[in-house]
N, C-alpha and C positions, 0 to 999 in steps of 0.2 A: 698211716692215713690212707694210702693206696699204693699200688705198685709203681705209680708215676713219680713217687717221691722216695728218696732213700734216707735212712736215718744215719746221722753222724754222731760220734761221741764228742762232747764238748771238751775243749782244751781251756782250762781256766786256772785262776789263782784266787785266793790262797788255798782252796780245798779241792779235793777230788769231787767232780761234779756228776750228779745224776739229774740235775736241773740246769738248763732247760732241755727239752726235746728239740734237736736240730734236724730240720727237714731240708733236703737239697734235691735239685732236679736230677733225674737219671738221663734225661734226654733234652727235650726242648726247654730252654731256660728263658723264653720270651715272656714279657709281661702278660700278653694275651693268654698264653698257655697256663700261667699261674692263676690268673683271675678266673678262668674257666674251671680249673681244677678246684679252686676254693669254693666257688658257687655250688659245684656238684657234690662237694665233700664236707658241707657245713656240719653235719652230724658227727663225722669222724673228728673234725677239728674241735668241736665242743667237748667230745669225750677226752681228747688229748689234753685240752686245757684243764679239765677237772682232775685228770689223773696226774699230770705233771706240774700244773700251775703256770707254766710258761712254755712258749714254743718260738723258735727262731726259724724263719725262712731265709735260707742262705744260698747265694749263687745265681740269683735271678737278675734280669736286666731292669733294675730299678735305680733311677738316677735323679729324678726330680720330685718336688713336692706333689705334683699332679700324679706321677706314677705311684707314689706312696698312697695317695688318696684312693686310687683305683683298687689297689690291693686291699686296703682296709675296708672299703665299702663292699668288697666281695666277701669279706668275712663277717661284717657287722652292719646292719642297717639302722642302728640306733645311736649314731654319733651325736655328741653334745658339744656345746661351745662355752657353757657357763663355767668359769674358773674362779674359785675363791681361795686359791692357794697363794703361797708367798713368793714363788719364783717369778721373776720378770720374764715375760714371753712376748713373741711377736707372731701375728697371724700371717702365714705365708701362702695359704690357699684356704678355701672354705673347709672348716673343720680340721685344718692342719696348722700346727703352731711349732715354733722353735721350742725345744724342750726346756731350755733355760738360757737366759742372757747374763747369768752371773759370771764374774771373772774366772779365768782358767785355774787359778789357785784355790778356788772356793769349793770345798767338798759339800756334797748334799748327803746327809745321813739317810739310812734306810727308812722308808715309810710307805704305807699304803695311801695312795692319793686321796687327799681330803678326808681322811678317816674321822676328822672332828666334825664333819657335817652330818645332818640327819639322813641324807641319802647319797653316800659317796659313790664314785664311779664303779661300774661293774668290771670293766676291762680297760686296759691301757694298750696302746699300740705305738711302738717307737720305730723310727726308721733312720738308717744311717745314710746320709747324702754325702758327707765328707768325713772320712775316718781320720782321727787325730794321729799324729806321728808317734806320740808317746802318751800312755795313760788314757784318761778320758772314758774308761769303761762305764757302762751303766750296770753296776752290780745288782744282783737280785738275791733275795733270801726267802726261803719257804718259812713263813711265819707260823705255820702249823708246827714245824720242828722247833721253833723258838719257844712256843707255848709248852711243848712237851719237855724241853730241856731246861727250862728255868727252875731254879731251886724252889721247891714247894712253898717255903716260908716267904720268899720274895714275891712269888706269884700271888700268894694269898694277901700280902700287904697291898699289892697293886689292885687286885680284884675287890678287896674289901673297901679300900680307900677311894676308888674311882679317881678320875683325872680331871683337874681344873686347868684349863689352858688360858693364859693371859697374853694378849697381843696389844701393843700400843703403836699407833700409827700417826705420822705427821700427815698434814693435808696439803692441798694445792697452794694454800696461803702461808704455809710454814716452811721456813728454811731448815731442812733436815740435816744437811751436812753429811759427811761420810760416817757410816756406822755399819760394821759387819753384820749387825743383827736387824737393821732396818733396811729391808730389801725393796719395799714398795710403799707408796703413799696410799691412803684409804681410797682416794678417787681412782687410783689405778687398779686396785683390787676389785672394786664394785662397778667400775666402768661408768661412773657418773659423779658429778659434783653436787647433785641434789641430795641433801641430807634425808629428806623424806623417803627417797627411794632406797637409800642405804638402810634406814631403819626398818623399812618393810621387808627387805631381804634378810636382815638379821632376825626379824620375828619369824619369817618362814623357816629359817634354819635353826631356830631355838638358841640364838646367840644373844647374850646380854650385851648392851652397848652403852657407852657413856661418852658424851662430848665434854671436853674440858680444855682449859688453857686456850691458846690461840689456834683454833682449827685442828685440834687433836682428837683422836678417837681411840677409846679403849674397848676391846672386844674380850669377853669372857665366855667360854663355853665349857660345858661339862660332858664327859664321855666315860664309858666303861673302858677299862684297860684291855679287855679281850672281847671277842665276838665269836659267833658260830657262823660257818659258811652258809649262805642262804640256800644252797642246793644240797650239799652233803651233810650239813649239820656238824661238821668237824670243828672243834674249837681252835682258835688261832689268836696270836697276839695281834691287837688291832688298835694301836695308839701312836700318837706323835710325841710321846715322852722323850724318846731318844733324838728328837729333832728340836723341840721347843724349849726343853730345859736349858737354862743358861749354861750349865756345865757341859752341854752336848758338843759345842764347837771344839773346846780343847780335848774332849774325849775322842772326838773323831780325828783331829789332827795327830794326836798321840799315836793312834793305831795306824794311821797312814804312814807316819814317820817310821814306825817299827816294821811296817811291811816293805817300804820302798826307800827309806832313808832320805837324805838330802837336807842341806842346811836350811833351805827355805821352809820346808815342812817343820823342822825342829824349831825354827824361829817363830813360826805361826803358832805352834803348839804352846810355847812358853809365853808368847805375847797374849794369846787369848786366855790362858790361865791367869795372867796378871790382871787383865781387864775384868774378868769375871770376879776375881777376888775383890777388887776395888768396888765394883758395882754392888756386889752382894753385901759388902760392908757398909756402904753409905746410902743404899737405895732400898726402898720397900719393894717387896715382890711384885705388887700390882703396878709399879711404875717402870719395871724393866721392859725393854723392847719386846722380848719374847721370854716366856717362862712357863712352867707348869708346877702345880702342887697337887696334893690330894684335894678332894672336893671340899673338905672342911677348912682348907687353907694351910694345913700342916705341910711342912717341907718334905719332899721326897729324899730319903737318905742317899747320900752320895755313893755309898758302897752298893746300894741296890741298883742305882743307875749304871755304875761300872759293871756290875754283874750282867745286867741286861745287855749292855753294849758288847761285852765279851761273848755272850751267847749268840747275839746277832752276827758278829764277825766270825764266829766259829762256823756258821752255816752260809757265809757269804760266797757267792759265785761271781767272779768278774771275768767275763769273756771279752777279749779284744774285739772291737768293732771291725767289720769289713764293709766296704762300700756296697750298698744295696741290701744290707741286712734289714729284716723286719722282725721285731721282737714283740710278741703278743703276751700280755701278762694278765693273769686273773687277779684283779686288784683286791679281792676279798680273802686271798690266801698268800699272795706273794708280794713282797715289797720291792722297791727299787731305790736307787740312789745315784750318785755320780762321784767318781774319783777325779782329782786334779789332772791336768793334761798340759801338753805342749803342742804347739802347731794349730793350724786351723781345724775346726771341728764344727760339724752341723748335724745335729740329731733333731729330728722332728717328732711330734707326738700328736696323737688323737686319742679320744676316750669316749666311752659310752656308759 
């Protein structure tokens, strides 16, 4: 990027990492020095993002949400606030949110943010204000490599079939109870209790909607399984199959258990397997909290999902957070997720 920043080699698990590019100060590590450098070197940063897909700024004096915002606005002047994803979040400063308010045992599978929308974010920016004592990484995966590494027959089935995403939400008048697959109510997702505003947003995003029961909402959206990068034209995996498919939760817990062990992860793996088995046996696909099929309603083969998850995990890079880290991600080529953790953790996020 410039001689004012040095490049460090990432130390990661479970694979040897070439992603992300880690940039650290050679001298002045102040917030002011960093923001000045970022403003003057925007072109170099853009080139690094295209080449690597993700960049970490490490070793600078960044400790608050406002510090993080100053860094991000030095890199990007197109920050957004509209969020139609499923993770519960809290706004901590203008354009700065907690990355997720999910419990510490809850993993978040790899995904490109809001890939199921007509205009998903271009970039994501994560900041570490409190590093967890154990775990809690925000792993990333180059989805261009996933596209290239998928079995051609599996990739063809996904590309030919397209993806149909089903989400069912309770509303403010509905007692939802505890459910690992129901993370938010529809009024929390859309930021309103006015049904007409929800319907208008769905129409803007090309999402089918259906009100049913007592204040419940079903959302159905279609998407291609893959996409081309808007700048480079490089093909990439670009779908939420590995997140929204009912089998995704046990698939993720299984791989986390095999990576790190632990009775809790083993129990969650087996528990989610059982819950999914019972739900799939007694419930229709369109009534499940979250699920996906091919566009014509055919079920996605479980072995295809397992193969997809295997390839994603093969390329996963999980670098332990350090306080003050800022991770910039090209959302059109690189995915992110979250591993379970212990101890206090505060990761913030902005997007454009």
